[in-house]
N, C-alpha and C positions, 0 to 999 in steps of 0.2 A: 694371605694368611691371617687368621684370627685378629682382625683390627690392628695390625702392625705389632702385635705382641711378639716379643723375643721368644724363641723356642725354649730358652732356659727359664722362662716365666710361666710356661704352660703346666697345667696339672696333667696327671697321667691320662685322665679321660679326654682332655682337650687335645693332647698330642696324639692319642690313639685315633680320635675322630678325624683329625686332619690327615693322619697317615692313611687311614682307610679311604678318605676322599681322594687323596693323591693316587693311591693304587687304582681306584676305579677310573680316574681320568687317564692314567697310563694304559690301563687295559682296554680303554675305549678305542685306542688307536687314532684318536682325533687330534692329538697334539703334534705340533711340528717337532723336528729333531731338537731344536734349541729349547723348546718348551719341555720336551721329554727329559732332556739332560737336567734342566733346572728343577723339574719336579722330582727327579731321582735324587739330586743333591739335597733337596729339602726333605725328602723321605728318609734319607740316611740320618740327617740331623734329628728328625722326629723319632726315628727308631732308637737312636742313641739316648734320647731324652727318656723315652719309655723304659729302656733297659736300666738307665741310671736310677730312675724313680723306683723301679722294682727292686733293684739292689739295696737301695736305702730302706725300703720297707722290710725286706728280708733281714737286714742287719738289726733293725729296731725289734723285730720279732725274736731274733736270736738273743738280744739283750734281755728282753722280757722273759723268755723261757729260761735263760741262765739265772735270772733273779728268782724265779719260782723254784728252781732246783736247789738253790742255796737256802731257801726258807724252810 
């Protein structure tokens, strides 16, 4: 994974790129069962990171929109 970077340190783009790569590896069918399980676990972490970052962005936009409505 990304030079040992913790999933929580990844940007949305980095996490999505790694998730896409994992999905491609899983779909290839070339991984052992143990590797597949590990890749799936990592994929869940990356998916949650992406979702968290999207939620944060949505909240920031809602704050900005609320500020415009008050002005």
